[in-house]
TIPA-970314 format. One record per residue (C-alpha): residue number from 1; residue in three letters; x, y negated, z negated. Coordinates in nm, 3 decimals. Example, Ala and Ser with C-alpha at 12.3 -4.5 7.8 and 13.67 -1.06 7.14 Angstrom:
REM residues 2
<node 1 "ALA" <1.230 0.450 -0.780>>,
<node 2 "SER" <1.367 0.106 -0.714>>,
***
This chain:
REM residues 116
<node 1 "MET" <-2.462 0.894 2.754>>,
<node 2 "LEU" <-2.407 1.038 3.101>>,
<node 3 "LYS" <-2.494 1.444 3.099>>,
<node 4 "ASP" <-2.274 1.632 3.313>>,
<node 5 "ILE" <-2.389 1.907 3.573>>,
<node 6 "VAL" <-2.283 2.253 3.451>>,
<node 7 "ALA" <-2.460 2.472 3.707>>,
<node 8 "VAL" <-2.586 2.456 4.050>>,
<node 9 "GLN" <-2.785 2.715 4.258>>,
<node 10 "PRO" <-2.848 2.652 4.625>>,
<node 11 "LEU" <-3.229 2.743 4.726>>,
<node 12 "ASP" <-3.422 2.709 5.031>>,
<node 13 "ARG" <-3.434 2.403 5.280>>,
<node 14 "TYR" <-3.180 2.169 5.086>>,
<node 15 "LYS" <-3.293 2.231 4.753>>,
<node 16 "LEU" <-3.087 2.291 4.465>>,
<node 17 "HIS" <-3.142 2.384 4.089>>,
<node 18 "LEU" <-2.926 2.194 3.877>>,
<node 19 "THR" <-2.856 2.252 3.531>>,
<node 20 "PHE" <-2.695 1.975 3.267>>,
<node 21 "GLU" <-2.497 2.012 2.969>>,
<node 22 "ASP" <-2.799 1.944 2.754>>,
<node 23 "ASP" <-3.030 2.218 2.918>>,
<node 24 "ILE" <-3.236 1.986 3.128>>,
<node 25 "GLU" <-3.265 2.172 3.447>>,
<node 26 "GLY" <-3.484 2.116 3.779>>,
<node 27 "ILE" <-3.495 2.113 4.140>>,
<node 28 "VAL" <-3.384 1.826 4.357>>,
<node 29 "ASP" <-3.432 1.805 4.735>>,
<node 30 "ILE" <-3.096 1.668 4.875>>,
<node 31 "ALA" <-3.280 1.614 5.219>>,
<node 32 "GLU" <-3.450 1.347 5.029>>,
<node 33 "LEU" <-3.173 1.174 4.879>>,
<node 34 "ILE" <-2.913 1.153 5.204>>,
<node 35 "GLU" <-2.891 1.126 5.565>>,
<node 36 "PHE" <-2.692 1.399 5.720>>,
<node 37 "THR" <-2.419 1.180 5.876>>,
<node 38 "GLY" <-2.083 1.071 5.773>>,
<node 39 "VAL" <-1.944 1.277 5.484>>,
<node 40 "PHE" <-2.291 1.460 5.472>>,
<node 41 "GLU" <-2.294 1.570 5.840>>,
<node 42 "PRO" <-2.158 1.908 5.754>>,
<node 43 "LEU" <-2.450 1.982 5.495>>,
<node 44 "ARG" <-2.671 1.988 5.767>>,
<node 45 "ASP" <-2.553 2.339 5.812>>,
<node 46 "ARG" <-2.724 2.529 5.568>>,
<node 47 "ALA" <-2.451 2.797 5.527>>,
<node 48 "TYR" <-2.202 2.489 5.442>>,
<node 49 "PHE" <-2.460 2.340 5.233>>,
<node 50 "ALA" <-2.506 2.676 5.016>>,
<node 51 "GLN" <-2.131 2.645 4.918>>,
<node 52 "VAL" <-2.209 2.379 4.693>>,
<node 53 "THR" <-2.005 2.403 4.363>>,
<node 54 "VAL" <-1.984 2.197 4.017>>,
<node 55 "ASN" <-1.678 1.999 3.993>>,
<node 56 "PRO" <-1.629 2.000 3.606>>,
<node 57 "ASP" <-1.397 1.699 3.611>>,
<node 58 "LEU" <-1.653 1.464 3.776>>,
<node 59 "GLY" <-1.961 1.630 3.622>>,
<node 60 "THR" <-2.157 1.667 3.914>>,
<node 61 "ILE" <-2.194 1.881 4.246>>,
<node 62 "CYS" <-1.968 1.868 4.561>>,
<node 63 "TRP" <-1.859 2.020 4.865>>,
<node 64 "ASP" <-1.506 2.123 4.983>>,
<node 65 "ASN" <-1.529 1.827 5.234>>,
<node 66 "GLY" <-1.526 1.555 4.936>>,
<node 67 "ALA" <-1.895 1.497 4.972>>,
<node 68 "ASP" <-2.053 1.463 4.638>>,
<node 69 "LEU" <-2.376 1.300 4.479>>,
<node 70 "ASP" <-2.395 1.073 4.176>>,
<node 71 "PRO" <-2.498 1.271 3.878>>,
<node 72 "VAL" <-2.700 0.981 3.748>>,
<node 73 "VAL" <-2.916 0.982 4.076>>,
<node 74 "LEU" <-2.984 1.379 4.061>>,
<node 75 "ARG" <-3.067 1.358 3.691>>,
<node 76 "THR" <-3.336 1.075 3.761>>,
<node 77 "LYS" <-3.491 1.289 4.035>>,
<node 78 "VAL" <-3.485 1.613 3.800>>,
<node 79 "CYS" <-3.657 1.412 3.519>>,
<node 80 "ASN" <-3.899 1.229 3.776>>,
<node 81 "LEU" <-3.730 0.884 3.688>>,
<node 82 "ASP" <-3.804 0.563 3.905>>,
<node 83 "THR" <-3.571 0.340 4.072>>,
<node 84 "GLN" <-3.593 0.085 3.783>>,
<node 85 "ASP" <-3.505 0.359 3.528>>,
<node 86 "TYR" <-3.213 0.461 3.755>>,
<node 87 "LEU" <-3.066 0.139 3.731>>,
<node 88 "ARG" <-3.127 0.067 3.374>>,
<node 89 "ILE" <-2.940 0.401 3.278>>,
<node 90 "LYS" <-2.630 0.294 3.541>>,
<node 91 "ASP" <-2.635 -0.050 3.359>>,
<node 92 "GLN" <-2.591 0.124 3.005>>,
<node 93 "LEU" <-2.346 0.371 3.136>>,
<node 94 "PHE" <-2.122 0.099 3.257>>,
<node 95 "ALA" <-2.176 -0.180 3.031>>,
<node 96 "ASN" <-1.841 -0.143 2.824>>,
<node 97 "GLU" <-1.658 -0.096 3.150>>,
<node 98 "THR" <-1.427 -0.341 3.324>>,
<node 99 "PHE" <-1.304 -0.339 3.667>>,
<node 100 "GLU" <-0.948 -0.264 3.521>>,
<node 101 "SER" <-1.092 0.033 3.294>>,
<node 102 "LEU" <-1.263 0.171 3.603>>,
<node 103 "VAL" <-0.944 0.149 3.794>>,
<node 104 "GLU" <-0.752 0.329 3.572>>,
<node 105 "LYS" <-1.005 0.601 3.525>>,
<node 106 "ILE" <-1.006 0.662 3.901>>,
<node 107 "GLN" <-0.611 0.665 3.896>>,
<node 108 "ALA" <-0.592 0.923 3.646>>,
<node 109 "PHE" <-0.839 1.116 3.819>>,
<node 110 "GLU" <-0.654 1.108 4.134>>,
<node 111 "ALA" <-0.335 1.180 3.952>>,
<node 112 "ALA" <-0.455 1.489 3.763>>,
<node 113 "PRO" <-0.417 1.828 3.922>>,
<node 114 "ASN" <-0.666 1.974 4.143>>,
<node 115 "ASP" <-0.771 2.295 3.978>>,
<node 116 "GLN" <-1.025 2.372 4.248>>,
***
């Protein structure tokens, strides 16, 4: 089962301290995960990077420009899991989903009021 991120604290040099709903926590170096291009370009500015928040609807971290990161990827980094572990976890999370069910969830999320 996917565990949501419930707290984030920006640290130096593009690092974030993350806390998951099951109290697993750790530090992730975001510069190791992304290239600062496209939607992630504004994150190059460390003051903007530090404006990271938790989106409780998505269960992950995000910025005002719409940039967000997959909470499964972040958890694998916090737990020091490798790529194969990540792929296995992703397969388990979406094993019972169909394309239609995912579309329905996306549409419901998009239709929900934005409380941020």
